N, CA, C and O atoms as CSV, one atom per row, in Angstrom:
chain,resi,resn,atom,element,x,y,z
A,1,MET,N,N,18.260,-5.823,10.181
A,1,MET,CA,C,16.812,-5.936,10.308
A,1,MET,C,C,16.271,-6.585,9.028
A,1,MET,O,O,16.613,-6.171,7.920
A,2,SER,N,N,15.440,-7.588,9.192
A,2,SER,CA,C,14.888,-8.303,8.034
A,2,SER,C,C,13.847,-7.455,7.312
A,2,SER,O,O,13.361,-6.456,7.843
A,3,LEU,N,N,13.516,-7.868,6.099
A,3,LEU,CA,C,12.494,-7.166,5.314
A,3,LEU,C,C,11.162,-7.173,6.064
A,3,LEU,O,O,10.459,-6.163,6.086
A,4,GLU,N,N,10.813,-8.305,6.677
A,4,GLU,CA,C,9.563,-8.397,7.448
A,4,GLU,C,C,9.549,-7.406,8.605
A,4,GLU,O,O,8.530,-6.766,8.867
A,5,GLU,N,N,10.674,-7.279,9.294
A,5,GLU,CA,C,10.765,-6.347,10.422
A,5,GLU,C,C,10.681,-4.900,9.936
A,5,GLU,O,O,10.039,-4.063,10.572
A,6,GLN,N,N,11.327,-4.612,8.814
A,6,GLN,CA,C,11.270,-3.269,8.241
A,6,GLN,C,C,9.845,-2.937,7.798
A,6,GLN,O,O,9.375,-1.815,7.986
A,7,PHE,N,N,9.155,-3.927,7.204
A,7,PHE,CA,C,7.774,-3.752,6.757
A,7,PHE,C,C,6.870,-3.460,7.952
A,7,PHE,O,O,6.028,-2.564,7.891
A,8,ALA,N,N,7.042,-4.209,9.034
A,8,ALA,CA,C,6.253,-3.998,10.248
A,8,ALA,C,C,6.535,-2.617,10.844
A,8,ALA,O,O,5.616,-1.936,11.299
A,9,GLN,N,N,7.805,-2.206,10.840
A,9,GLN,CA,C,8.157,-0.887,11.366
A,9,GLN,C,C,7.556,0.215,10.497
A,9,GLN,O,O,7.076,1.224,11.015
A,10,ALA,N,N,7.581,0.026,9.190
A,10,ALA,CA,C,7.009,1.020,8.275
A,10,ALA,C,C,5.506,1.159,8.514
A,10,ALA,O,O,4.957,2.257,8.411
A,11,GLN,N,N,4.834,0.032,8.835
A,11,GLN,CA,C,3.403,0.092,9.145
A,11,GLN,C,C,3.174,0.986,10.363
A,11,GLN,O,O,2.262,1.813,10.370
A,12,LEU,N,N,3.996,0.817,11.380
A,12,LEU,CA,C,3.888,1.649,12.582
A,12,LEU,C,C,4.190,3.108,12.254
A,12,LEU,O,O,3.482,4.016,12.690
A,13,ASP,N,N,5.248,3.318,11.483
A,13,ASP,CA,C,5.650,4.681,11.119
A,13,ASP,C,C,4.574,5.380,10.299
A,13,ASP,O,O,4.417,6.598,10.394
A,14,SER,N,N,3.832,4.623,9.493
A,14,SER,CA,C,2.817,5.225,8.625
A,14,SER,C,C,1.705,5.886,9.436
A,14,SER,O,O,1.016,6.778,8.940
A,15,LYS,N,N,1.532,5.456,10.666
A,15,LYS,CA,C,0.490,6.018,11.525
A,15,LYS,C,C,0.943,7.295,12.231
A,15,LYS,O,O,0.137,7.991,12.849
A,16,ASN,N,N,2.237,7.597,12.134
A,16,ASN,CA,C,2.797,8.755,12.835
A,16,ASN,C,C,3.561,9.683,11.904
A,16,ASN,O,O,4.576,10.257,12.298
A,17,LEU,N,N,3.089,9.835,10.680
A,17,LEU,CA,C,3.756,10.727,9.740
A,17,LEU,C,C,3.561,12.182,10.175
A,17,LEU,O,O,2.540,12.516,10.776
A,18,PRO,N,N,4.536,13.051,9.873
A,18,PRO,CA,C,4.419,14.440,10.308
A,18,PRO,C,C,3.219,15.169,9.695
A,18,PRO,O,O,2.662,16.074,10.317
A,19,GLU,N,N,2.819,14.781,8.483
A,19,GLU,CA,C,1.620,15.363,7.894
A,19,GLU,C,C,0.899,14.308,7.072
A,19,GLU,O,O,1.500,13.339,6.608
A,20,ARG,N,N,-0.397,14.513,6.900
A,20,ARG,CA,C,-1.209,13.552,6.163
A,20,ARG,C,C,-0.855,13.624,4.674
A,20,ARG,O,O,-0.884,14.703,4.083
A,21,PRO,N,N,-0.521,12.476,4.065
A,21,PRO,CA,C,-0.213,12.477,2.633
A,21,PRO,C,C,-1.459,12.805,1.805
A,21,PRO,O,O,-2.586,12.654,2.277
A,22,ASP,N,N,-1.240,13.256,0.567
A,22,ASP,CA,C,-2.371,13.528,-0.319
A,22,ASP,C,C,-3.045,12.206,-0.705
A,22,ASP,O,O,-2.497,11.129,-0.469
A,23,ASN,N,N,-4.223,12.299,-1.293
A,23,ASN,CA,C,-5.018,11.106,-1.592
A,23,ASN,C,C,-4.308,10.128,-2.525
A,23,ASN,O,O,-4.430,8.916,-2.347
A,24,MET,N,N,-3.573,10.626,-3.512
A,24,MET,CA,C,-2.869,9.731,-4.437
A,24,MET,C,C,-1.778,8.953,-3.692
A,24,MET,O,O,-1.570,7.767,-3.949
A,25,THR,N,N,-1.094,9.620,-2.781
A,25,THR,CA,C,-0.058,8.950,-1.992
A,25,THR,C,C,-0.699,7.941,-1.047
A,25,THR,O,O,-0.173,6.843,-0.863
A,26,LEU,N,N,-1.831,8.304,-0.447
A,26,LEU,CA,C,-2.537,7.363,0.426
A,26,LEU,C,C,-2.955,6.109,-0.341
A,26,LEU,O,O,-2.868,4.999,0.184
A,27,LEU,N,N,-3.408,6.287,-1.585
A,27,LEU,CA,C,-3.774,5.127,-2.405
A,27,LEU,C,C,-2.558,4.249,-2.671
A,27,LEU,O,O,-2.654,3.023,-2.625
A,28,LYS,N,N,-1.421,4.869,-2.947
A,28,LYS,CA,C,-0.190,4.110,-3.206
A,28,LYS,C,C,0.237,3.351,-1.951
A,28,LYS,O,O,0.650,2.194,-2.030
A,29,ILE,N,N,0.136,4.007,-0.796
A,29,ILE,CA,C,0.475,3.347,0.469
A,29,ILE,C,C,-0.434,2.131,0.668
A,29,ILE,O,O,0.039,1.039,0.985
A,30,TYR,N,N,-1.726,2.327,0.481
A,30,TYR,CA,C,-2.692,1.234,0.644
A,30,TYR,C,C,-2.373,0.082,-0.310
A,30,TYR,O,O,-2.316,-1.078,0.095
A,31,ALA,N,N,-2.167,0.423,-1.583
A,31,ALA,CA,C,-1.943,-0.610,-2.599
A,31,ALA,C,C,-0.663,-1.393,-2.326
A,31,ALA,O,O,-0.654,-2.619,-2.432
A,32,LEU,N,N,0.411,-0.700,-1.978
A,32,LEU,CA,C,1.674,-1.393,-1.694
A,32,LEU,C,C,1.549,-2.266,-0.451
A,32,LEU,O,O,2.103,-3.364,-0.402
A,33,PHE,N,N,0.821,-1.779,0.558
A,33,PHE,CA,C,0.617,-2.588,1.758
A,33,PHE,C,C,-0.147,-3.864,1.412
A,33,PHE,O,O,0.254,-4.958,1.810
A,34,LYS,N,N,-1.253,-3.722,0.668
A,34,LYS,CA,C,-2.060,-4.891,0.305
A,34,LYS,C,C,-1.259,-5.869,-0.551
A,34,LYS,O,O,-1.311,-7.078,-0.329
A,35,GLN,N,N,-0.520,-5.349,-1.525
A,35,GLN,CA,C,0.270,-6.219,-2.403
A,35,GLN,C,C,1.365,-6.917,-1.600
A,35,GLN,O,O,1.644,-8.097,-1.813
A,36,GLY,N,N,1.983,-6.176,-0.673
A,36,GLY,CA,C,3.071,-6.739,0.128
A,36,GLY,C,C,2.595,-7.743,1.161
A,36,GLY,O,O,3.357,-8.620,1.568
A,37,SER,N,N,1.347,-7.628,1.590
A,37,SER,CA,C,0.852,-8.537,2.625
A,37,SER,C,C,-0.055,-9.635,2.078
A,37,SER,O,O,-0.125,-10.719,2.658
A,38,ALA,N,N,-0.753,-9.373,0.967
A,38,ALA,CA,C,-1.726,-10.351,0.468
A,38,ALA,C,C,-1.460,-10.821,-0.962
A,38,ALA,O,O,-2.069,-11.792,-1.413
A,39,GLY,N,N,-0.562,-10.149,-1.679
A,39,GLY,CA,C,-0.320,-10.519,-3.075
A,39,GLY,C,C,-1.311,-9.834,-4.002
A,39,GLY,O,O,-1.885,-8.799,-3.663
A,40,ASP,N,N,-1.502,-10.422,-5.174
A,40,ASP,CA,C,-2.348,-9.808,-6.196
A,40,ASP,C,C,-3.781,-9.605,-5.709
A,40,ASP,O,O,-4.284,-10.363,-4.879
A,41,ALA,N,N,-4.423,-8.572,-6.240
A,41,ALA,CA,C,-5.794,-8.225,-5.885
A,41,ALA,C,C,-6.742,-9.396,-6.119
A,41,ALA,O,O,-6.640,-10.105,-7.120
A,42,THR,N,N,-7.655,-9.582,-5.188
A,42,THR,CA,C,-8.641,-10.656,-5.280
A,42,THR,C,C,-10.021,-10.074,-5.023
A,42,THR,O,O,-10.155,-8.957,-4.523
A,43,GLY,N,N,-11.027,-10.832,-5.366
A,43,GLY,CA,C,-12.394,-10.396,-5.124
A,43,GLY,C,C,-12.933,-9.559,-6.268
A,43,GLY,O,O,-12.247,-9.297,-7.256
A,44,ASP,N,N,-14.172,-9.152,-6.109
A,44,ASP,CA,C,-14.832,-8.362,-7.135
A,44,ASP,C,C,-14.503,-6.889,-6.967
A,44,ASP,O,O,-14.308,-6.404,-5.853
A,45,ARG,N,N,-14.444,-6.186,-8.094
A,45,ARG,CA,C,-14.230,-4.747,-8.070
A,45,ARG,C,C,-15.498,-4.094,-7.517
A,45,ARG,O,O,-16.601,-4.418,-7.957
A,46,PRO,N,N,-15.349,-3.171,-6.551
A,46,PRO,CA,C,-16.528,-2.499,-6.005
A,46,PRO,C,C,-17.326,-1.768,-7.082
A,46,PRO,O,O,-16.787,-1.382,-8.120
A,47,GLY,N,N,-18.613,-1.587,-6.818
A,47,GLY,CA,C,-19.516,-0.957,-7.779
A,47,GLY,C,C,-19.247,0.523,-7.973
A,47,GLY,O,O,-18.459,1.131,-7.247
A,48,MET,N,N,-19.915,1.089,-8.963
A,48,MET,CA,C,-19.736,2.494,-9.348
A,48,MET,C,C,-20.011,3.473,-8.209
A,48,MET,O,O,-19.413,4.548,-8.174
A,49,THR,N,N,-20.890,3.133,-7.290
A,49,THR,CA,C,-21.247,4.066,-6.221
A,49,THR,C,C,-20.240,4.064,-5.072
A,49,THR,O,O,-20.259,4.969,-4.238
A,50,ASP,N,N,-19.366,3.068,-5.018
A,50,ASP,CA,C,-18.343,2.994,-3.969
A,50,ASP,C,C,-17.039,3.575,-4.512
A,50,ASP,O,O,-16.121,2.840,-4.876
A,51,PHE,N,N,-16.974,4.906,-4.560
A,51,PHE,CA,C,-15.825,5.574,-5.182
A,51,PHE,C,C,-14.513,5.247,-4.483
A,51,PHE,O,O,-13.514,4.950,-5.138
A,52,VAL,N,N,-14.512,5.301,-3.163
A,52,VAL,CA,C,-13.287,5.055,-2.396
A,52,VAL,C,C,-12.854,3.591,-2.554
A,52,VAL,O,O,-11.692,3.313,-2.850
A,53,GLY,N,N,-13.785,2.668,-2.356
A,53,GLY,CA,C,-13.472,1.249,-2.493
A,53,GLY,C,C,-12.960,0.906,-3.878
A,53,GLY,O,O,-12.034,0.112,-4.037
A,54,ARG,N,N,-13.574,1.515,-4.871
A,54,ARG,CA,C,-13.181,1.265,-6.258
A,54,ARG,C,C,-11.767,1.793,-6.524
A,54,ARG,O,O,-10.962,1.117,-7.165
A,55,ALA,N,N,-11.469,2.990,-6.035
A,55,ALA,CA,C,-10.142,3.579,-6.227
A,55,ALA,C,C,-9.073,2.744,-5.525
A,55,ALA,O,O,-7.994,2.519,-6.073
A,56,LYS,N,N,-9.378,2.287,-4.314
A,56,LYS,CA,C,-8.431,1.454,-3.573
A,56,LYS,C,C,-8.194,0.128,-4.299
A,56,LYS,O,O,-7.054,-0.321,-4.425
A,57,PHE,N,N,-9.272,-0.493,-4.774
A,57,PHE,CA,C,-9.144,-1.758,-5.491
A,57,PHE,C,C,-8.326,-1.566,-6.770
A,57,PHE,O,O,-7.441,-2.369,-7.068
A,58,ASP,N,N,-8.618,-0.507,-7.522
A,58,ASP,CA,C,-7.899,-0.256,-8.776
A,58,ASP,C,C,-6.412,-0.002,-8.540
A,58,ASP,O,O,-5.572,-0.454,-9.318
A,59,ALA,N,N,-6.088,0.719,-7.468
A,59,ALA,CA,C,-4.682,0.978,-7.147
A,59,ALA,C,C,-3.970,-0.322,-6.806
A,59,ALA,O,O,-2.824,-0.528,-7.208
A,60,TRP,N,N,-4.636,-1.195,-6.072
A,60,TRP,CA,C,-4.064,-2.490,-5.710
A,60,TRP,C,C,-3.922,-3.360,-6.954
A,60,TRP,O,O,-2.876,-3.975,-7.163
A,61,ALA,N,N,-4.966,-3.417,-7.782
A,61,ALA,CA,C,-4.950,-4.253,-8.985
A,61,ALA,C,C,-3.859,-3.809,-9.963
A,61,ALA,O,O,-3.339,-4.625,-10.723
A,62,ALA,N,N,-3.514,-2.524,-9.947
A,62,ALA,CA,C,-2.477,-2.008,-10.845
A,62,ALA,C,C,-1.100,-2.595,-10.522
A,62,ALA,O,O,-0.198,-2.564,-11.360
A,63,LEU,N,N,-0.941,-3.123,-9.322
A,63,LEU,CA,C,0.339,-3.712,-8.905
A,63,LEU,C,C,0.413,-5.213,-9.184
A,63,LEU,O,O,1.374,-5.868,-8.780
A,64,GLN,N,N,-0.571,-5.754,-9.858
A,64,GLN,CA,C,-0.612,-7.199,-10.111
A,64,GLN,C,C,0.705,-7.664,-10.725
A,64,GLN,O,O,1.233,-7.044,-11.648
A,65,GLY,N,N,1.222,-8.770,-10.192
A,65,GLY,CA,C,2.466,-9.338,-10.684
A,65,GLY,C,C,3.689,-8.861,-9.921
A,65,GLY,O,O,4.775,-9.418,-10.079
A,66,THR,N,N,3.520,-7.820,-9.083
A,66,THR,CA,C,4.625,-7.353,-8.252
A,66,THR,C,C,4.814,-8.361,-7.116
A,66,THR,O,O,3.852,-8.740,-6.449
A,67,SER,N,N,6.052,-8.788,-6.903
A,67,SER,CA,C,6.295,-9.775,-5.849
A,67,SER,C,C,6.026,-9.166,-4.482
A,67,SER,O,O,6.085,-7.948,-4.309
A,68,LEU,N,N,5.728,-10.026,-3.509
A,68,LEU,CA,C,5.483,-9.561,-2.151
A,68,LEU,C,C,6.682,-8.788,-1.618
A,68,LEU,O,O,6.524,-7.714,-1.038
A,69,ASP,N,N,7.877,-9.334,-1.812
A,69,ASP,CA,C,9.083,-8.668,-1.304
A,69,ASP,C,C,9.312,-7.321,-1.979
A,69,ASP,O,O,9.694,-6.353,-1.322
A,70,GLU,N,N,9.080,-7.256,-3.289
A,70,GLU,CA,C,9.257,-5.996,-4.009
A,70,GLU,C,C,8.255,-4.952,-3.518
A,70,GLU,O,O,8.615,-3.792,-3.318
A,71,ALA,N,N,7.007,-5.358,-3.325
A,71,ALA,CA,C,5.986,-4.436,-2.826
A,71,ALA,C,C,6.325,-3.971,-1.409
A,71,ALA,O,O,6.154,-2.797,-1.080
A,72,LYS,N,N,6.802,-4.885,-0.578
A,72,LYS,CA,C,7.194,-4.514,0.791
A,72,LYS,C,C,8.305,-3.472,0.759
A,72,LYS,O,O,8.265,-2.495,1.506
A,73,GLN,N,N,9.307,-3.682,-0.114
A,73,GLN,CA,C,10.425,-2.744,-0.186
A,73,GLN,C,C,9.954,-1.376,-0.685
A,73,GLN,O,O,10.392,-0.348,-0.169
A,74,GLN,N,N,9.076,-1.356,-1.674
A,74,GLN,CA,C,8.540,-0.087,-2.175
A,74,GLN,C,C,7.737,0.627,-1.091
A,74,GLN,O,O,7.805,1.850,-0.967
A,75,TYR,N,N,6.971,-0.145,-0.302
A,75,TYR,CA,C,6.191,0.417,0.808
A,75,TYR,C,C,7.136,1.043,1.830
A,75,TYR,O,O,6.925,2.176,2.263
A,76,ILE,N,N,8.168,0.312,2.211
A,76,ILE,CA,C,9.152,0.800,3.188
A,76,ILE,C,C,9.790,2.094,2.681
A,76,ILE,O,O,9.902,3.069,3.424
A,77,ASP,N,N,10.211,2.096,1.397
A,77,ASP,CA,C,10.864,3.268,0.824
A,77,ASP,C,C,9.921,4.475,0.793
A,77,ASP,O,O,10.337,5.601,1.068
A,78,LEU,N,N,8.646,4.234,0.456
A,78,LEU,CA,C,7.667,5.314,0.387
A,78,LEU,C,C,7.447,5.919,1.776
A,78,LEU,O,O,7.454,7.141,1.931
A,79,ILE,N,N,7.252,5.066,2.783
A,79,ILE,CA,C,7.035,5.570,4.148
A,79,ILE,C,C,8.281,6.328,4.637
A,79,ILE,O,O,8.166,7.384,5.259
A,80,GLU,N,N,9.454,5.786,4.353
A,80,GLU,CA,C,10.708,6.470,4.765
A,80,GLU,C,C,10.782,7.857,4.141
A,80,GLU,O,O,11.204,8.817,4.786
A,81,GLY,N,N,10.365,7.954,2.872
A,81,GLY,CA,C,10.410,9.235,2.182
A,81,GLY,C,C,9.416,10.250,2.736
A,81,GLY,O,O,9.600,11.455,2.565
A,82,LEU,N,N,8.372,9.774,3.394
A,82,LEU,CA,C,7.352,10.665,3.947
A,82,LEU,C,C,7.649,11.111,5.379
A,82,LEU,O,O,7.021,12.037,5.890
A,83,LYS,N,N,8.608,10.447,6.019
A,83,LYS,CA,C,8.901,10.760,7.423
A,83,LYS,C,C,9.631,12.085,7.561
A,83,LYS,O,O,9.954,12.500,8.674
């Protein structure tokens, strides 16, 4: 199975985890998915009143420079560990 196929399967698996991950894990899942699918963070950082948007953006921006393939593999490994 190719990395792309594993990444797609992990996306499906992430919707059917046995229990909801904690917020820090959810941020990591979001950030790795964004980095693996879109690359480095783009756009403006959300304002102070958008706590969730700001946290998600910061988690994604923290992965800057991580290759798409590396982020995909980390995402796959994280989802596998949560199953």
